[in-house]
DRENNU-439304 format. One line per field, with one value per residue (C-alpha): residue in one letter; residue number from 0; x, y, z. Coordinates in steps of 0.5 Angstrom, whole numbers, plus 500, padded with zeros to 3 digits. Layout:
N
aa (A|...)
i (NUM|...)
east (X|...)
north (Y|...)
up (Z|...)
This chain:
469
aa (M|S|Q|S|D|D|S|D|A|A|D|D|E|L|L|L|E|A|R|A|E|T|S|R|P|G|G|L|A|G|P|V|A|E|S|S|D|E|D|G|I|G|A|R|T|S|P|P|A|E|T|G|N|R|Q|R|S|L|W|H|D|G|N|F|L|T|I|W|S|G|Q|A|F|S|Q|F|G|S|Q|I|Q|E|L|A|I|P|V|L|A|V|L|V|L|G|A|S|E|L|Q|V|G|M|L|N|A|A|G|L|A|A|F|L|V|V|G|L|P|A|G|A|W|I|D|R|M|R|K|R|H|V|M|I|W|A|D|A|V|R|A|V|A|L|G|A|L|P|L|L|W|W|L|G|A|L|Q|M|W|H|L|Y|A|V|A|L|V|V|G|I|A|T|V|F|F|D|V|S|Y|Q|S|I|I|P|S|L|V|Q|P|T|Q|I|A|E|A|N|G|K|L|Q|A|T|Y|E|L|A|N|I|A|G|P|G|I|G|G|W|M|V|G|V|L|T|A|P|L|A|L|L|A|T|V|G|T|Y|L|I|S|F|V|A|L|L|F|T|R|D|H|E|P|A|R|A|P|D|D|R|A|P|I|F|S|E|I|W|E|G|L|R|F|V|F|T|E|K|L|L|R|R|I|V|G|T|T|G|T|S|N|F|F|N|T|L|S|M|T|M|L|P|V|F|V|L|R|E|L|G|L|S|P|A|A|M|G|V|I|F|S|L|G|A|V|G|G|L|L|G|A|L|A|T|P|H|I|V|R|G|I|G|E|A|R|S|I|P|I|S|S|I|G|F|S|I|V|G|L|F|L|P|L|A|A|M|V|P|S|I|A|F|P|L|L|V|A|Q|G|F|V|V|S|F|A|V|L|L|Y|N|I|T|Q|V|T|F|R|Q|R|I|T|P|P|R|L|L|G|R|M|N|A|S|V|R|F|V|V|W|G|V|M|P|I|A|A|L|L|S|G|V|L|G|T|S|L|G|V|V|E|T|M|W|I|G|A|L|G|Q|L|V|S|A|L|F|V|V|T|G|P|F|W|R|M|R|D|L|P|D|A|A|T|A|R|P|G)
i (0|1|2|3|4|5|6|7|8|9|10|11|12|13|14|15|16|17|18|19|20|21|22|23|24|25|26|27|28|29|30|31|32|33|34|35|36|37|38|39|40|41|42|43|44|45|46|47|48|49|50|51|52|53|54|55|56|57|58|59|60|61|62|63|64|65|66|67|68|69|70|71|72|73|74|75|76|77|78|79|80|81|82|83|84|85|86|87|88|89|90|91|92|93|94|95|96|97|98|99|100|101|102|103|104|105|106|107|108|109|110|111|112|113|114|115|116|117|118|119|120|121|122|123|124|125|126|127|128|129|130|131|132|133|134|135|136|137|138|139|140|141|142|143|144|145|146|147|148|149|150|151|152|153|154|155|156|157|158|159|160|161|162|163|164|165|166|167|168|169|170|171|172|173|174|175|176|177|178|179|180|181|182|183|184|185|186|187|188|189|190|191|192|193|194|195|196|197|198|199|200|201|202|203|204|205|206|207|208|209|210|211|212|213|214|215|216|217|218|219|220|221|222|223|224|225|226|227|228|229|230|231|232|233|234|235|236|237|238|239|240|241|242|243|244|245|246|247|248|249|250|251|252|253|254|255|256|257|258|259|260|261|262|263|264|265|266|267|268|269|270|271|272|273|274|275|276|277|278|279|280|281|282|283|284|285|286|287|288|289|290|291|292|293|294|295|296|297|298|299|300|301|302|303|304|305|306|307|308|309|310|311|312|313|314|315|316|317|318|319|320|321|322|323|324|325|326|327|328|329|330|331|332|333|334|335|336|337|338|339|340|341|342|343|344|345|346|347|348|349|350|351|352|353|354|355|356|357|358|359|360|361|362|363|364|365|366|367|368|369|370|371|372|373|374|375|376|377|378|379|380|381|382|383|384|385|386|387|388|389|390|391|392|393|394|395|396|397|398|399|400|401|402|403|404|405|406|407|408|409|410|411|412|413|414|415|416|417|418|419|420|421|422|423|424|425|426|427|428|429|430|431|432|433|434|435|436|437|438|439|440|441|442|443|444|445|446|447|448|449|450|451|452|453|454|455|456|457|458|459|460|461|462|463|464|465|466|467|468)
east (387|390|396|400|402|399|392|389|391|389|382|380|383|378|372|370|370|367|361|360|355|353|347|345|341|334|337|336|342|345|352|355|361|366|374|379|386|392|394|386|383|388|395|397|402|403|402|408|412|411|416|419|420|413|407|401|394|389|385|391|390|385|385|382|377|374|372|371|366|362|362|359|353|352|352|346|343|343|340|334|333|333|327|323|323|319|315|313|312|307|304|303|303|299|304|302|307|309|311|315|319|320|322|327|329|330|335|339|339|346|350|348|348|354|357|363|365|365|371|375|372|374|381|382|379|381|376|375|372|368|365|364|360|356|354|351|347|344|342|339|335|333|331|326|322|319|318|314|310|309|306|302|305|309|308|311|315|318|321|323|327|330|332|335|339|341|343|348|351|352|356|361|361|362|367|371|370|373|380|381|384|391|391|389|394|400|400|401|395|390|388|387|383|378|377|375|370|368|366|362|358|356|353|350|347|345|342|340|334|331|332|329|323|322|323|318|313|314|315|312|317|318|320|325|328|330|335|338|339|342|347|349|351|355|359|360|362|367|370|371|375|379|386|388|395|392|395|391|393|398|394|399|397|391|388|382|376|373|380|381|374|375|381|378|372|377|381|374|372|378|380|376|375|373|368|365|364|362|356|354|354|350|345|344|343|338|333|335|332|326|324|327|323|317|319|316|309|309|311|307|301|300|303|300|307|309|315|318|317|320|326|327|327|333|337|336|338|344|347|349|353|357|358|360|365|368|368|370|378|377|372|377|383|378|376|380|379|377|372|369|366|361|359|357|354|349|348|345|342|338|335|332|326|325|321|316|315|313|307|305|306|304|304|311|313|317|322|323|324|329|333|333|336|341|343|344|348|353|354|355|360|364|363|365|371|374|373|375|381|382|380|385|391|390|389|395|395|394|387|384|379|377|376|372|368|367|365|360|357|355|353|349|347|342|339|335|332|330|327|323|321|319|314|311|311|308|302|301|302|302|307|308|309|314|318|318|321|326|328|328|332|337|338|341|346|350|351|357|361|359|360|367|374|373|372|379|383|384|387|385|391|395|397|403|399|392|395|401|406)
north (223|219|225|220|213|216|217|211|214|221|218|216|223|226|222|226|232|230|227|233|237|231|230|237|239|236|230|232|230|234|235|241|239|242|241|242|243|239|245|247|253|257|256|248|245|238|233|231|226|219|215|208|206|204|208|205|205|210|204|205|213|214|222|220|215|220|225|219|216|223|224|217|219|226|223|218|224|229|223|223|230|231|226|228|236|235|230|235|240|236|231|234|242|241|245|248|248|255|254|247|252|257|252|249|256|258|252|254|261|261|259|265|270|268|263|267|271|264|262|268|268|261|262|266|261|255|250|245|251|253|246|245|251|249|243|246|251|246|241|247|249|243|241|247|243|237|242|246|241|238|244|245|251|249|253|253|260|256|251|257|260|253|251|258|257|250|252|258|253|248|252|254|246|244|249|247|240|239|242|239|233|235|238|231|226|225|228|220|218|224|219|213|218|221|214|212|218|217|210|212|217|213|208|213|215|208|206|213|215|208|208|215|213|208|212|217|212|209|216|221|226|231|226|223|229|228|223|228|232|227|225|233|232|226|230|236|232|228|234|237|231|231|234|238|242|248|254|261|265|270|277|280|274|278|282|286|281|284|283|276|274|278|274|268|270|272|266|262|266|267|259|257|250|251|257|251|246|252|253|246|245|252|251|243|245|251|246|240|244|246|239|236|241|239|231|231|234|229|223|224|227|226|219|217|214|213|217|210|209|215|214|207|211|215|209|205|211|212|206|209|214|208|204|211|212|205|205|212|211|205|209|215|210|207|214|219|224|230|226|224|231|231|224|224|231|227|222|226|231|226|222|228|226|220|225|227|221|218|222|219|212|212|204|204|211|207|204|210|214|209|209|216|217|211|214|221|219|215|220|225|222|221|228|231|227|228|236|236|233|238|244|242|241|248|252|255|253|260|260|254|256|262|258|253|258|262|256|254|261|260|253|253|260|259|253|258|262|256|253|259|259|252|254|259|255|249|253|257|251|245|240|235|241|244|238|238|245|243|236|240|245|240|238|245|245|240|244|248|242|238|243|245|242|236|231|233|232|225|229|235|240|241|248|250|248|251|258|259|264)
up (190|184|185|189|192|198|196|199|206|204|202|209|212|207|208|215|211|205|209|214|209|205|210|212|218|217|214|207|202|198|194|199|202|207|208|213|212|216|220|222|221|226|229|230|235|234|240|244|240|241|245|242|235|233|234|238|235|237|240|246|246|251|250|243|245|250|244|239|244|245|238|237|241|239|231|233|237|231|227|232|232|224|224|231|229|222|225|231|226|221|226|233|231|224|221|214|208|209|216|214|210|215|220|215|213|221|222|216|216|221|215|211|217|220|216|213|220|223|220|222|229|230|227|234|239|242|238|243|248|242|241|249|249|242|245|252|247|243|249|253|247|245|252|252|247|251|257|253|250|257|259|254|251|245|239|232|234|239|234|229|235|237|230|229|236|234|227|230|235|229|225|230|232|225|223|230|229|222|225|232|230|228|235|238|235|231|224|222|226|222|217|222|227|221|219|225|226|219|220|226|222|217|222|225|219|217|224|227|222|223|231|231|227|232|238|235|235|242|246|241|238|244|248|243|243|250|247|243|249|253|247|247|254|253|248|252|258|253|251|258|259|252|252|246|244|241|243|242|236|237|237|232|227|225|220|220|220|213|210|212|209|203|202|202|198|192|192|191|185|182|181|175|176|183|181|177|182|187|182|181|188|190|185|186|194|192|188|192|198|195|194|200|205|202|203|211|208|202|206|212|210|202|202|209|212|219|222|223|215|214|218|214|208|210|213|207|203|207|205|199|202|206|199|196|201|200|192|191|191|186|181|181|179|174|170|173|178|174|170|177|178|172|172|179|178|173|178|183|179|175|181|184|179|183|188|184|180|187|187|180|182|190|190|189|192|198|194|189|195|198|191|190|197|196|189|191|197|193|188|193|196|190|188|195|196|189|190|197|195|189|194|199|194|191|197|201|208|211|207|208|213|210|203|207|210|203|200|205|205|198|198|204|204|199|203|208|202|198|204|205|198|198|203|199|193|197|199|193|188|192|195|189|184|188|188|180|180|185|181|174|177|179|172|171|176|173|167|171|171|165|160|163|162|166|161|157|164|168|174|177|178|184|187|182|176|178|179|176|179)
């Protein structure tokens, strides 16, 4: 970001990409990030050139406003879903610690199973069409849960199945979503478009959990899910009316899918700084998931707080993400881009200890959980925006999609494994003990970047200096 005079504009363009995985399925914060490239994952054709000497604001672009409005509803709906499903499992179906772990693992399994090939497959598809189908699948799958509850037939295996289906659809939606903007607006409007989308996401992240907690308390968790179904349908309709300018990728511009996947993996693991970042992110996500999988059980059952209180904890914690997004350009200018990586990793690693500490002093558990969410969200945004910028600079455009899919496979792929292990440990050792293991493991995760060369540098290298020749 400090590499050029255009860094402030680039920050807005990166926010959406960096925040995309900061709050993962289930509403659990973690430092994992995903980036997209200006050319998208597949081939791109610019929209028709603007007429006149002055380019109009996107406030006057009906096509962009259509997709923006649909995504605004969808973002709020996803926040309700992330709160309602754990409440449904813990309070309505009386799920055990192992079952909560299995539920979380089912929702994340898609990133391990289809995370790598999804990037290559989407590379060959029209991204808007992928998003339309993904919204339809998510709406139908989630709509089955309140229906089964109303019929008195809802069981835990239904939650597993729906979580798995929604997770797969989300993988395809997210990868496509991160690449569609360049085919909707002018190249000079990409930063403005992503800035508007990011502002909406942050508002949803702050207000959504609180609204979701209120809806769960008033309507019950199954009926609150109908609100999410409605928002996915609004997004579906908005995408139908959105026009994009992305042609299908030429059939001769393809290699065997395994060759394309391997090329992306090889790039990630042969770049030494990127390899260290992936090590910290993947390790932190593993142990963060170990702790956070037990959080609904801890908050709702151990502490006896209400779903509304849990929603408020998530909402107040998310304020840190908004402030982190605003503060990152200033922090990077002050301490340097490279040093922001280890400093932020120390922040989100140490504050993980607040979760099990809340069990030791239940009288102040609520403010401790809020503080943990706030600091984690702030530090994660600083970390993600900085490393996303670095990844974009050093990766050749033709590899950006596969690089992102490779990084996501590693840093998200460990999460379903951790979620399942969390359920096993929660059953055998206890909820709080499992959260201690996760908190201590997160301290170790920072070592990859804390012991690296980042302290000796101010700015991270660009493509020419990172990979000579």
